[in-house]
C-alpha positions as CSV (number, residue, x, y, z in Angstrom):
1,X,-4.5,16.3,10.5
2,X,-4.7,16.6,6.8
3,X,-6.8,13.4,6.6
4,X,-9.3,14.9,9.0
5,X,-9.7,17.9,6.7
6,X,-10.3,15.7,3.7
7,X,-12.8,13.6,5.6
8,X,-14.8,16.7,6.7
9,X,-15.1,17.8,3.1
10,X,-16.7,14.5,2.1
11,X,-19.3,14.5,4.9
12,X,-22.7,16.0,4.1
13,X,-24.2,18.6,6.3
14,X,-27.6,18.1,7.9
15,X,-29.2,20.5,5.5
16,X,-27.8,18.5,2.5
17,X,-29.0,15.2,4.0
18,X,-32.5,16.6,4.4
19,X,-32.4,17.8,0.8
20,X,-31.2,14.5,-0.6
21,X,-33.8,12.6,1.5
22,X,-36.6,14.8,0.3
23,X,-35.6,14.2,-3.3
24,X,-35.4,10.5,-2.7
25,X,-39.0,10.6,-1.3
26,X,-40.1,12.4,-4.4
27,X,-38.4,9.8,-6.7
28,X,-40.0,7.0,-4.7
29,X,-43.4,8.5,-4.9
30,X,-43.1,8.9,-8.7
31,X,-41.8,5.3,-9.2
32,X,-44.7,4.0,-7.0
33,X,-47.1,6.2,-8.9
34,X,-48.2,8.0,-5.8
35,X,-48.7,11.2,-7.7
36,X,-51.1,12.7,-5.1
37,X,-48.4,12.9,-2.6
38,X,-45.9,14.7,-4.9
39,X,-47.0,18.3,-4.3
40,X,-46.6,17.9,-0.5
41,X,-43.2,16.3,-0.9
42,X,-42.1,19.0,-3.3
43,X,-43.3,21.7,-0.9
44,X,-41.4,20.0,2.0
45,X,-38.3,19.7,-0.2
46,X,-38.3,23.4,-1.0
47,X,-38.6,24.2,2.7
48,X,-35.4,22.2,3.1
49,X,-33.7,24.3,0.4
50,X,-34.1,22.1,-2.6
51,X,-34.1,24.1,-5.8
52,X,-36.8,23.9,-8.5
53,X,-34.0,22.8,-10.8
54,X,-33.3,19.7,-8.6
55,X,-37.0,18.9,-8.4
56,X,-37.3,19.2,-12.2
57,X,-34.3,16.9,-12.7
58,X,-36.0,14.2,-10.6
59,X,-39.2,14.5,-12.5
60,X,-37.3,14.5,-15.8
61,X,-35.5,11.4,-14.8
62,X,-38.8,9.7,-14.0
63,X,-40.2,10.7,-17.4
64,X,-37.1,9.6,-19.3
65,X,-38.2,6.7,-21.6
66,X,-34.8,5.1,-21.2
67,X,-35.7,4.1,-17.7
68,X,-38.5,1.8,-19.0
69,X,-37.5,-1.8,-19.6
70,X,-36.9,-2.4,-23.3
71,X,-39.5,-5.2,-23.3
72,X,-42.2,-2.6,-22.4
73,X,-41.1,-0.4,-25.3
74,X,-41.8,-3.0,-28.0
75,X,-44.9,-2.5,-30.0
76,X,-47.4,-5.3,-29.9
77,X,-48.3,-6.5,-33.3
């Protein structure tokens, strides 16, 4: 019985799954440089209960220069 209670705490609810999925779609659009679809994805995400803070975190992560491969950061001489 105790194991069932622990398992239930680890399972995401349907609302949380929709929120995570929406954020993943946003991240994918950014990575694929499909910027024109981002406003619509953000609007949908907010309808699913995603906070502006979470949206900003995904965008900030995309803009983080550390995610760029080191070879792309080298200056050409």
